[in-house]
Structures are given as structure tokens and as C-alpha cells.
OpenMM code with the backbone's topology and positions (N, CA, C; nanometers):
from openmm import Vec3, app, unit

residues = "MET GLU TYR LEU VAL THR MET THR THR ARG VAL PRO ASP GLY THR SER GLU GLN ALA VAL GLU GLU ILE ARG ALA ARG GLU ALA ALA ARG ALA ARG GLU LEU ALA ALA GLN GLY HIS LEU LEU ARG LEU TRP ARG PRO PRO LEU GLN PRO GLY GLU TRP ARG THR LEU GLY LEU PHE ALA ALA ASP ASP SER GLY GLN LEU GLU ASP VAL LEU ALA SER MET PRO LEU ARG VAL TRP ARG THR ASP GLU VAL THR PRO LEU SER PRO HIS PRO ASN ASP PRO ASP HIS ALA ARG SER".split()
positions = [
    Vec3(-0.7792, 2.7250, -6.0846),
    Vec3(-0.7497, 2.6340, -6.1926),
    Vec3(-0.7153, 2.7073, -6.3227),
    Vec3(-0.6473, 2.6453, -6.4130),
    Vec3(-0.6262, 2.7072, -6.5328),
    Vec3(-0.6838, 2.6217, -6.6512),
    Vec3(-0.7228, 2.7001, -6.7471),
    Vec3(-0.7941, 2.6520, -6.8683),
    Vec3(-0.7212, 2.6943, -6.9929),
    Vec3(-0.7138, 2.6117, -7.0877),
    Vec3(-0.6711, 2.6509, -7.2332),
    Vec3(-0.8051, 2.6658, -7.3054),
    Vec3(-0.8168, 2.7752, -7.3692),
    Vec3(-0.9482, 2.7998, -7.4508),
    Vec3(-0.9039, 2.8352, -7.5949),
    Vec3(-0.9656, 2.7545, -7.6820),
    Vec3(-0.9518, 2.7870, -7.8162),
    Vec3(-1.0709, 2.8534, -7.8624),
    Vec3(-1.0482, 2.9899, -7.8933),
    Vec3(-1.1557, 3.0748, -7.9394),
    Vec3(-1.1574, 3.1065, -8.0888),
    Vec3(-1.2714, 3.0753, -8.1546),
    Vec3(-1.2859, 3.0750, -8.2943),
    Vec3(-1.3950, 3.1782, -8.3194),
    Vec3(-1.3563, 3.2799, -8.3960),
    Vec3(-1.4580, 3.3939, -8.4297),
    Vec3(-1.4946, 3.3852, -8.5752),
    Vec3(-1.6187, 3.3893, -8.5910),
    Vec3(-1.6920, 3.3971, -8.7346),
    Vec3(-1.7840, 3.5223, -8.7371),
    Vec3(-1.7276, 3.6187, -8.8121),
    Vec3(-1.8068, 3.7417, -8.8260),
    Vec3(-1.9179, 3.7085, -8.9289),
    Vec3(-2.0429, 3.7401, -8.8884),
    Vec3(-2.1399, 3.7308, -8.9869),
    Vec3(-2.1268, 3.7898, -9.1170),
    Vec3(-2.1608, 3.7304, -9.2263),
    Vec3(-2.1572, 3.8004, -9.3536),
    Vec3(-2.2524, 3.9359, -9.3470),
    Vec3(-2.2108, 4.0323, -9.4022),
    Vec3(-2.2700, 4.1643, -9.4161),
    Vec3(-2.2568, 4.2523, -9.3024),
    Vec3(-2.1604, 4.2143, -9.1949),
    Vec3(-2.1357, 4.3003, -9.0858),
    Vec3(-2.0299, 4.4103, -9.1345),
    Vec3(-2.0676, 4.5238, -9.0997),
    Vec3(-1.9855, 4.6367, -9.1483),
    Vec3(-1.8426, 4.6407, -9.0843),
    Vec3(-1.7504, 4.6871, -9.1492),
    Vec3(-1.6091, 4.7045, -9.0828),
    Vec3(-1.6149, 4.7980, -8.9636),
    Vec3(-1.6917, 4.8882, -8.9600),
    Vec3(-1.7057, 4.9743, -8.8504),
    Vec3(-1.7446, 4.8997, -8.7242),
    Vec3(-1.8444, 4.8097, -8.7403),
    Vec3(-1.9037, 4.7321, -8.6321),
    Vec3(-1.7999, 4.6355, -8.5853),
    Vec3(-1.7137, 4.5648, -8.6889),
    Vec3(-1.6073, 4.4763, -8.6467),
    Vec3(-1.5031, 4.5521, -8.5705),
    Vec3(-1.4632, 4.6747, -8.6171),
    Vec3(-1.3587, 4.7410, -8.5384),
    Vec3(-1.4017, 4.7939, -8.3948),
    Vec3(-1.5331, 4.8189, -8.3886),
    Vec3(-1.5938, 4.8790, -8.2662),
    Vec3(-1.5805, 4.7598, -8.1664),
    Vec3(-1.6243, 4.6386, -8.2047),
    Vec3(-1.6292, 4.5158, -8.1090),
    Vec3(-1.4955, 4.4746, -8.0809),
    Vec3(-1.3932, 4.4776, -8.1739),
    Vec3(-1.2503, 4.4417, -8.1466),
    Vec3(-1.1858, 4.5415, -8.0447),
    Vec3(-1.2138, 4.6651, -8.0528),
    Vec3(-1.1715, 4.7632, -7.9556),
    Vec3(-1.2263, 4.7376, -7.8115),
    Vec3(-1.3475, 4.7001, -7.8067),
    Vec3(-1.4087, 4.6698, -7.6814),
    Vec3(-1.3554, 4.5348, -7.6298),
    Vec3(-1.3241, 4.4449, -7.7191),
    Vec3(-1.2585, 4.3127, -7.6789),
    Vec3(-1.1345, 4.3435, -7.6210),
    Vec3(-1.0466, 4.4297, -7.6786),
    Vec3(-0.9086, 4.4625, -7.6363),
    Vec3(-0.9118, 4.5112, -7.4872),
    Vec3(-1.0063, 4.6008, -7.4786),
    Vec3(-1.0279, 4.6801, -7.3430),
    Vec3(-1.0622, 4.5713, -7.2331),
    Vec3(-1.1717, 4.4797, -7.2709),
    Vec3(-1.2077, 4.3808, -7.1686),
    Vec3(-1.0893, 4.2920, -7.1425),
    Vec3(-1.0211, 4.2499, -7.2402),
    Vec3(-0.8897, 4.1597, -7.2232),
    Vec3(-0.8023, 4.2178, -7.1215),
    Vec3(-0.7738, 4.3483, -7.1288),
    Vec3(-0.6903, 4.4220, -7.0298),
    Vec3(-0.7451, 4.4157, -6.9057),
    Vec3(-0.8874, 4.4326, -6.8920),
    Vec3(-0.9423, 4.4200, -6.7471),
    Vec3(-0.9168, 4.2792, -6.6900),
    Vec3(-0.9517, 4.1731, -6.7805),
    Vec3(-0.9516, 4.0418, -6.7257),
    Vec3(-0.8079, 4.0062, -6.6924),
    Vec3(-0.7031, 4.0597, -6.7693),
    Vec3(-0.5706, 4.0273, -6.7254),
    Vec3(-0.5336, 4.1052, -6.5951),
    Vec3(-0.5874, 4.2217, -6.5737),
    Vec3(-0.5568, 4.2954, -6.4511),
    Vec3(-0.6275, 4.2152, -6.3265),
    Vec3(-0.7280, 4.1482, -6.3498),
    Vec3(-0.8159, 4.0843, -6.2510),
    Vec3(-0.7425, 3.9381, -6.2192),
    Vec3(-0.6513, 3.9046, -6.3146),
    Vec3(-0.5762, 3.7669, -6.2964),
    Vec3(-0.6493, 3.6555, -6.3722),
    Vec3(-0.7523, 3.6817, -6.4438),
    Vec3(-0.8354, 3.5716, -6.5293),
    Vec3(-0.7626, 3.5308, -6.6612),
    Vec3(-0.7186, 3.6321, -6.7305),
    Vec3(-0.6543, 3.6075, -6.8602),
    Vec3(-0.5044, 3.6187, -6.8431),
    Vec3(-0.4390, 3.5048, -6.8543),
    Vec3(-0.2971, 3.5001, -6.8215),
    Vec3(-0.2048, 3.5053, -6.9560),
    Vec3(-0.2486, 3.4511, -7.0673),
    Vec3(-0.1717, 3.4527, -7.1760),
    Vec3(-0.2695, 3.4468, -7.3059),
    Vec3(-0.2212, 3.4949, -7.4153),
    Vec3(-0.3022, 3.4808, -7.5567),
    Vec3(-0.1862, 3.4396, -7.6606),
    Vec3(-0.2350, 3.3534, -7.7483),
    Vec3(-0.1431, 3.3117, -7.8570),
    Vec3(-0.2239, 3.3321, -7.9852),
    Vec3(-0.1689, 3.3451, -8.0950),
    Vec3(-0.2317, 3.3386, -8.2251),
    Vec3(-0.1573, 3.2277, -8.2983),
    Vec3(-0.2476, 3.1217, -8.3325),
    Vec3(-0.1759, 3.0030, -8.3978),
    Vec3(-0.1789, 3.0397, -8.5468),
    Vec3(-0.1240, 2.9470, -8.6409),
    Vec3(-0.1260, 2.9716, -8.7784),
    Vec3(-0.2742, 2.9813, -8.8339),
    Vec3(-0.2963, 3.0852, -8.9092),
    Vec3(-0.4256, 3.1054, -8.9575),
    Vec3(-0.4410, 3.0942, -9.1053),
    Vec3(-0.5642, 3.0605, -9.1559),
    Vec3(-0.5996, 3.0638, -9.3021),
    Vec3(-0.6574, 3.2064, -9.3305),
    Vec3(-0.6480, 3.2451, -9.4414),
    Vec3(-0.7099, 3.3714, -9.4833),
    Vec3(-0.8502, 3.3919, -9.4171),
    Vec3(-0.8833, 3.5099, -9.3664),
    Vec3(-1.0115, 3.5293, -9.3092),
    Vec3(-1.0479, 3.4442, -9.1870),
    Vec3(-0.9607, 3.3652, -9.1268),
    Vec3(-0.9951, 3.3048, -9.0059),
    Vec3(-0.9408, 3.3812, -8.8875),
    Vec3(-1.0155, 3.3741, -8.7740),
    Vec3(-0.9949, 3.4314, -8.6458),
    Vec3(-1.0003, 3.3284, -8.5396),
    Vec3(-0.8739, 3.2896, -8.4949),
    Vec3(-0.8636, 3.1941, -8.3958),
    Vec3(-0.7530, 3.2403, -8.2872),
    Vec3(-0.7807, 3.2194, -8.1685),
    Vec3(-0.6961, 3.2563, -8.0591),
    Vec3(-0.6802, 3.1458, -7.9558),
    Vec3(-0.5609, 3.1287, -7.9045),
    Vec3(-0.5565, 3.0301, -7.7968),
    Vec3(-0.5380, 3.1300, -7.6581),
    Vec3(-0.6052, 3.0989, -7.5585),
    Vec3(-0.5891, 3.1748, -7.4280),
    Vec3(-0.5751, 3.0881, -7.3016),
    Vec3(-0.4959, 3.1228, -7.2310),
    Vec3(-0.4755, 3.0514, -7.1012),
    Vec3(-0.5373, 3.1545, -6.9877),
    Vec3(-0.6416, 3.0838, -6.9327),
    Vec3(-0.7265, 3.1641, -6.8369),
    Vec3(-0.7220, 3.0999, -6.6888),
    Vec3(-0.7448, 3.1654, -6.5892),
    Vec3(-0.7519, 3.1130, -6.4562),
    Vec3(-0.8847, 3.1589, -6.4015),
    Vec3(-0.9472, 3.0492, -6.3357),
    Vec3(-1.0749, 3.0578, -6.2778),
    Vec3(-1.0967, 2.9650, -6.1622),
    Vec3(-1.1811, 2.9828, -6.0677),
    Vec3(-1.1944, 2.8950, -5.9592),
    Vec3(-1.2625, 2.7779, -6.0051),
    Vec3(-1.3432, 2.7804, -6.0863),
    Vec3(-1.4091, 2.6665, -6.1418),
    Vec3(-1.4715, 2.6814, -6.2926),
    Vec3(-1.5356, 2.5995, -6.3481),
    Vec3(-1.5762, 2.6149, -6.4912),
    Vec3(-1.6957, 2.7040, -6.5026),
    Vec3(-1.7893, 2.7227, -6.3860),
    Vec3(-1.8858, 2.8313, -6.3875),
    Vec3(-1.8181, 2.9791, -6.3838),
    Vec3(-1.7222, 2.9973, -6.3173),
    Vec3(-1.6584, 3.1203, -6.3121),
    Vec3(-1.5942, 3.1501, -6.4604),
    Vec3(-1.5230, 3.0511, -6.5065),
    Vec3(-1.4831, 3.0669, -6.6413),
    Vec3(-1.5709, 3.1115, -6.7420),
    Vec3(-1.6998, 3.0423, -6.7256),
    Vec3(-1.7915, 3.0780, -6.8405),
    Vec3(-1.8415, 3.2075, -6.8223),
    Vec3(-1.8466, 3.2605, -6.7003),
    Vec3(-1.8828, 3.4002, -6.6693),
    Vec3(-1.7755, 3.5074, -6.7307),
    Vec3(-1.6510, 3.4609, -6.7188),
    Vec3(-1.5344, 3.5401, -6.7717),
    Vec3(-1.5435, 3.5480, -6.9161),
    Vec3(-1.5651, 3.4288, -6.9925),
    Vec3(-1.5684, 3.4229, -7.1323),
    Vec3(-1.6900, 3.4883, -7.1876),
    Vec3(-1.8091, 3.4714, -7.1216),
    Vec3(-1.9235, 3.5472, -7.1581),
    Vec3(-1.9249, 3.6951, -7.1547),
    Vec3(-1.8364, 3.7555, -7.0682),
    Vec3(-1.8178, 3.8950, -7.0528),
    Vec3(-1.7417, 3.9518, -7.1661),
    Vec3(-1.6731, 3.8713, -7.2498),
    Vec3(-1.5985, 3.9266, -7.3598),
    Vec3(-1.6816, 3.9644, -7.4828),
    Vec3(-1.6625, 4.0809, -7.5285),
    Vec3(-1.7600, 4.1249, -7.6458),
    Vec3(-1.7514, 4.0393, -7.7633),
    Vec3(-1.6531, 3.9780, -7.8140),
    Vec3(-1.6488, 3.9022, -7.9363),
    Vec3(-1.7149, 3.7696, -7.9081),
    Vec3(-1.7608, 3.7403, -7.7888),
    Vec3(-1.8338, 3.6072, -7.7708),
    Vec3(-1.9613, 3.5969, -7.8501),
    Vec3(-2.0167, 3.7157, -7.8896),
    Vec3(-2.1394, 3.7107, -7.9692),
    Vec3(-2.1140, 3.6272, -8.1048),
    Vec3(-1.9899, 3.6376, -8.1579),
    Vec3(-1.9555, 3.5783, -8.2856),
    Vec3(-1.8571, 3.4650, -8.2610),
    Vec3(-1.8278, 3.4169, -8.1468),
    Vec3(-1.7195, 3.3267, -8.1293),
    Vec3(-1.7811, 3.1983, -8.0577),
    Vec3(-1.7028, 3.0835, -8.0831),
    Vec3(-1.7311, 2.9654, -8.0182),
    Vec3(-1.5995, 2.9383, -7.9310),
    Vec3(-1.6090, 2.8775, -7.8197),
    Vec3(-1.4955, 2.8506, -7.7243),
    Vec3(-1.4972, 2.6950, -7.7008),
    Vec3(-1.3721, 2.6461, -7.7177),
    Vec3(-1.3381, 2.5082, -7.6736),
    Vec3(-1.2498, 2.5018, -7.5562),
    Vec3(-1.3102, 2.4523, -7.4478),
    Vec3(-1.2287, 2.4731, -7.3156),
    Vec3(-1.1665, 2.3392, -7.2890),
    Vec3(-1.0366, 2.3527, -7.2351),
    Vec3(-0.9571, 2.2333, -7.1924),
    Vec3(-0.9175, 2.2602, -7.0544),
    Vec3(-0.9683, 2.2004, -6.9484),
    Vec3(-0.9158, 2.2192, -6.8229),
    Vec3(-0.7726, 2.1629, -6.7970),
    Vec3(-0.6920, 2.2299, -6.7338),
    Vec3(-0.5467, 2.1926, -6.7305),
    Vec3(-0.5095, 2.1547, -6.5697),
    Vec3(-0.4288, 2.0641, -6.5537),
    Vec3(-0.3825, 2.0336, -6.4093),
    Vec3(-0.2319, 2.0348, -6.4311),
    Vec3(-0.1595, 2.0480, -6.2992),
    Vec3(-0.0114, 2.0591, -6.3182),
    Vec3(0.0438, 1.9179, -6.3471),
    Vec3(0.1585, 1.9375, -6.4115),
    Vec3(0.2371, 1.8045, -6.4645),
    Vec3(0.3530, 1.7808, -6.3639),
    Vec3(0.3792, 1.6858, -6.3186),
    Vec3(0.4950, 1.6682, -6.2199),
    Vec3(0.6154, 1.7039, -6.2890),
    Vec3(0.6442, 1.7045, -6.4109),
    Vec3(0.7688, 1.7288, -6.4623),
    Vec3(0.7792, 1.8816, -6.5259),
    Vec3(0.6771, 1.9538, -6.4965),
    Vec3(0.6774, 2.0910, -6.5344),
    Vec3(0.7796, 2.1804, -6.4653),
    Vec3(0.8614, 2.2414, -6.5431),
    Vec3(0.9789, 2.3195, -6.4771),
    Vec3(0.9263, 2.4189, -6.3734),
    Vec3(0.8121, 2.4862, -6.3979),
    Vec3(0.7723, 2.5860, -6.3071),
    Vec3(0.7192, 2.5128, -6.1853),
    Vec3(0.6456, 2.4059, -6.1950),
    Vec3(0.5964, 2.3235, -6.0876),
    Vec3(0.7098, 2.2789, -5.9896),
    Vec3(0.8253, 2.2404, -6.0454),
    Vec3(0.9505, 2.1908, -5.9856),
    Vec3(1.0046, 2.2988, -5.8920),
    Vec3(0.9928, 2.4362, -5.9264),
    Vec3(1.0418, 2.5360, -5.8618),
    Vec3(0.9631, 2.5737, -5.7383),
    Vec3(0.8353, 2.5448, -5.7364),
    Vec3(0.7447, 2.5865, -5.6186),
    Vec3(0.7439, 2.4899, -5.5214),
] * unit.nanometer
topology = app.Topology()
chain = topology.addChain("A")
for resn in residues:
    res = topology.addResidue(resn, chain)
    for name in ("N", "CA", "C"):
        topology.addAtom(name, app.Element.getBySymbol(name[0]), res)
């Protein structure tokens, strides 16, 4: 099953730039691992306001429990809230029509 996840990150006031850069590097490494495993399919950056961190992600998981495990494994989750939308195929989706 596929899920659209809106990920909003709020770094706590007083967090050092070094701590932010370290966790962002770990997040990038984990994203590559999740992509290799077939869980992270796509990432998008919507228009942002100054200081705002928000990402849209397309994830694949067997069920909502597995998705939660995937999202919880991402380092930025300590500062992030996730809004999950389960997706189902649309009969007019061009990709769906090819299969």
C-alpha cells in the first residue's frame, strides 16, 4: 500500500547548528536506506515560509503499522510531526491503465 506523508519539522529553540547538521546527515543516510528497501518512493519540497521545514513523501508499506515503524526509524522524527494519508489506485491513473 502507498501513503502520502506530510512531514513537518520544528527544531527546538536553542538547538545548535552542529546538532541540526548531524541529524540532517543521519536523516539523509536513513532516507537512502529506506529507498533501497522500497519503502521511500519519492520526496517533494512544497513552497515554504522562512524557517519552515516541510516535506511530502510517498511511502510504501504493507500496512499502517509497518509505515509507523518506517517513519519512527527516521532521525528527524524527534522534531517532526507526520500527517499520513493512505492512498488507493484510481481507475483513471495512467500508470494503473498500463498494468
